[in-house]
One Martini backbone bead per residue (centre of mass of N, CA, C, O) as a GRO file, in nm:
protein
  150
    1UNK     BB    1 -11.394  -4.848  11.915
    2UNK     BB    2 -11.674  -4.912  11.770
    3UNK     BB    3 -11.980  -4.799  11.661
    4UNK     BB    4 -12.161  -5.026  11.799
    5UNK     BB    5 -12.045  -4.977  12.095
    6UNK     BB    6 -12.166  -4.660  12.099
    7UNK     BB    7 -12.449  -4.735  12.119
    8UNK     BB    8 -12.752  -4.672  12.197
    9UNK     BB    9 -13.048  -4.801  12.273
   10UNK     BB   10 -13.216  -4.649  12.053
   11UNK     BB   11 -13.026  -4.703  11.817
   12UNK     BB   12 -13.045  -5.006  11.830
   13UNK     BB   13 -13.350  -5.027  11.784
   14UNK     BB   14 -13.355  -4.880  11.510
   15UNK     BB   15 -13.163  -5.077  11.362
   16UNK     BB   16 -13.341  -5.325  11.394
   17UNK     BB   17 -13.620  -5.210  11.281
   18UNK     BB   18 -13.511  -5.140  10.991
   19UNK     BB   19 -13.510  -5.459  10.905
   20UNK     BB   20 -13.819  -5.457  10.944
   21UNK     BB   21 -14.091  -5.482  10.721
   22UNK     BB   22 -14.315  -5.524  10.940
   23UNK     BB   23 -14.449  -5.257  11.086
   24UNK     BB   24 -14.646  -5.368  11.318
   25UNK     BB   25 -14.387  -5.514  11.471
   26UNK     BB   26 -14.196  -5.285  11.570
   27UNK     BB   27 -14.315  -5.203  11.844
   28UNK     BB   28 -14.288  -5.476  11.983
   29UNK     BB   29 -13.986  -5.501  11.942
   30UNK     BB   30 -13.902  -5.238  12.083
   31UNK     BB   31 -14.023  -5.308  12.360
   32UNK     BB   32 -13.857  -5.565  12.406
   33UNK     BB   33 -13.574  -5.440  12.381
   34UNK     BB   34 -13.608  -5.226  12.600
   35UNK     BB   35 -13.646  -5.426  12.833
   36UNK     BB   36 -13.372  -5.566  12.804
   37UNK     BB   37 -13.196  -5.312  12.838
   38UNK     BB   38 -13.300  -5.229  13.117
   39UNK     BB   39 -13.222  -5.489  13.264
   40UNK     BB   40 -12.920  -5.482  13.197
   41UNK     BB   41 -12.858  -5.201  13.315
   42UNK     BB   42 -12.952  -5.263  13.604
   43UNK     BB   43 -12.746  -5.486  13.655
   44UNK     BB   44 -12.494  -5.309  13.610
   45UNK     BB   45 -12.559  -5.101  13.834
   46UNK     BB   46 -12.547  -5.309  14.070
   47UNK     BB   47 -12.223  -5.344  13.984
   48UNK     BB   48 -12.124  -5.019  13.954
   49UNK     BB   49 -12.227  -4.897  13.698
   50UNK     BB   50 -12.279  -4.634  13.534
   51UNK     BB   51 -12.562  -4.538  13.370
   52UNK     BB   52 -12.433  -4.452  13.096
   53UNK     BB   53 -12.261  -4.711  13.063
   54UNK     BB   54 -12.484  -4.924  13.096
   55UNK     BB   55 -12.643  -4.860  12.839
   56UNK     BB   56 -12.411  -4.907  12.635
   57UNK     BB   57 -12.339  -5.199  12.730
   58UNK     BB   58 -12.616  -5.322  12.678
   59UNK     BB   59 -12.617  -5.273  12.371
   60UNK     BB   60 -12.345  -5.425  12.312
   61UNK     BB   61 -12.447  -5.710  12.436
   62UNK     BB   62 -12.668  -5.784  12.215
   63UNK     BB   63 -12.526  -5.712  11.942
   64UNK     BB   64 -12.598  -5.721  11.614
   65UNK     BB   65 -12.844  -5.534  11.467
   66UNK     BB   66 -12.847  -5.653  11.181
   67UNK     BB   67 -12.877  -5.951  11.260
   68UNK     BB   68 -13.129  -5.923  11.435
   69UNK     BB   69 -13.310  -5.790  11.220
   70UNK     BB   70 -13.298  -6.023  11.015
   71UNK     BB   71 -13.419  -6.239  11.201
   72UNK     BB   72 -13.686  -6.081  11.264
   73UNK     BB   73 -13.781  -6.064  10.969
   74UNK     BB   74 -13.826  -6.370  10.937
   75UNK     BB   75 -14.042  -6.387  11.174
   76UNK     BB   76 -14.183  -6.105  11.035
   77UNK     BB   77 -14.349  -6.155  10.785
   78UNK     BB   78 -14.547  -5.983  10.574
   79UNK     BB   79 -14.729  -6.202  10.467
   80UNK     BB   80 -14.811  -6.336  10.743
   81UNK     BB   81 -14.892  -6.078  10.887
   82UNK     BB   82 -15.124  -5.987  10.696
   83UNK     BB   83 -15.281  -6.250  10.714
   84UNK     BB   84 -15.344  -6.220  11.016
   85UNK     BB   85 -15.491  -5.952  11.002
   86UNK     BB   86 -15.718  -6.041  10.795
   87UNK     BB   87 -15.825  -6.272  10.966
   88UNK     BB   88 -15.921  -6.095  11.197
   89UNK     BB   89 -16.113  -5.920  11.037
   90UNK     BB   90 -16.295  -6.151  10.939
   91UNK     BB   91 -16.375  -6.256  11.215
   92UNK     BB   92 -16.512  -5.991  11.316
   93UNK     BB   93 -16.717  -5.970  11.087
   94UNK     BB   94 -16.866  -6.234  11.141
   95UNK     BB   95 -16.942  -6.171  11.434
   96UNK     BB   96 -17.107  -5.922  11.367
   97UNK     BB   97 -17.316  -6.055  11.175
   98UNK     BB   98 -17.422  -6.261  11.375
   99UNK     BB   99 -17.508  -6.057  11.590
  100UNK     BB  100 -17.706  -5.906  11.409
  101UNK     BB  101 -17.892  -6.146  11.350
  102UNK     BB  102 -17.967  -6.202  11.642
  103UNK     BB  103 -18.085  -5.925  11.704
  104UNK     BB  104 -18.305  -5.933  11.484
  105UNK     BB  105 -18.441  -6.191  11.587
  106UNK     BB  106 -18.510  -6.071  11.872
  107UNK     BB  107 -18.689  -5.833  11.733
  108UNK     BB  108 -18.866  -6.012  11.497
  109UNK     BB  109 -18.740  -6.095  11.253
  110UNK     BB  110 -18.827  -6.231  10.935
  111UNK     BB  111 -18.721  -6.495  10.736
  112UNK     BB  112 -18.681  -6.624  10.447
  113UNK     BB  113 -18.772  -6.939  10.314
  114UNK     BB  114 -18.795  -7.214  10.115
  115UNK     BB  115 -19.084  -7.293  10.247
  116UNK     BB  116 -19.142  -6.957  10.249
  117UNK     BB  117 -19.217  -6.752  10.033
  118UNK     BB  118 -19.253  -6.458   9.914
  119UNK     BB  119 -19.460  -6.233   9.845
  120UNK     BB  120 -19.527  -6.033   9.584
  121UNK     BB  121 -19.538  -5.759   9.748
  122UNK     BB  122 -19.249  -5.815   9.882
  123UNK     BB  123 -19.088  -5.817   9.589
  124UNK     BB  124 -19.201  -5.553   9.420
  125UNK     BB  125 -19.451  -5.584   9.282
  126UNK     BB  126 -19.703  -5.497   9.094
  127UNK     BB  127 -19.997  -5.329   9.194
  128UNK     BB  128 -20.306  -5.322   9.137
  129UNK     BB  129 -20.594  -5.149   9.180
  130UNK     BB  130 -20.766  -5.400   9.255
  131UNK     BB  131 -20.577  -5.499   9.482
  132UNK     BB  132 -20.593  -5.242   9.657
  133UNK     BB  133 -20.912  -5.248   9.697
  134UNK     BB  134 -20.911  -5.537   9.848
  135UNK     BB  135 -20.677  -5.502  10.033
  136UNK     BB  136 -20.509  -5.677  10.229
  137UNK     BB  137 -20.328  -5.929  10.266
  138UNK     BB  138 -20.307  -6.215  10.379
  139UNK     BB  139 -20.142  -6.323  10.657
  140UNK     BB  140 -20.005  -6.591  10.531
  141UNK     BB  141 -19.847  -6.402  10.298
  142UNK     BB  142 -19.681  -6.263  10.506
  143UNK     BB  143 -19.363  -6.202  10.605
  144UNK     BB  144 -19.392  -6.029  10.889
  145UNK     BB  145 -19.607  -6.232  11.045
  146UNK     BB  146 -19.552  -6.545  11.010
  147UNK     BB  147 -19.872  -6.640  10.961
  148UNK     BB  148 -20.007  -6.436  11.141
  149UNK     BB  149 -20.248  -6.272  11.275
  150UNK     BB  150 -20.315  -5.928  11.349
   0.00000   0.00000   0.00000
């Protein structure tokens, strides 16, 4: 009996996952392999095989862990895996920003538009003492009132 035939289910899973370079996929692969091994061992136990032998025979029946790991590594390429992860991150970031803009719009925030530029005092320009003594700017030039009188 060779070394691979004596492998336990967890050793088999570790040997397969060691070949997969994309670390985030390893847990999913291990869970899937564990489920297959448990199903196969349960089937063997139903046919009268003792539980200890059933687990070892289930692992041996899966095949060569090196070969399976190499094939799974090709399916779970690090390049495409990370690209999918960052695409998801970007998607959620865009959704967050759109949601934030909708929330701010619902709260009454008014955005400058090309048709109505911001007033000078809203852009941070220096206001002279004479301008300050003249009182507040007219309502139609205020960015925050949307052209409505207060």
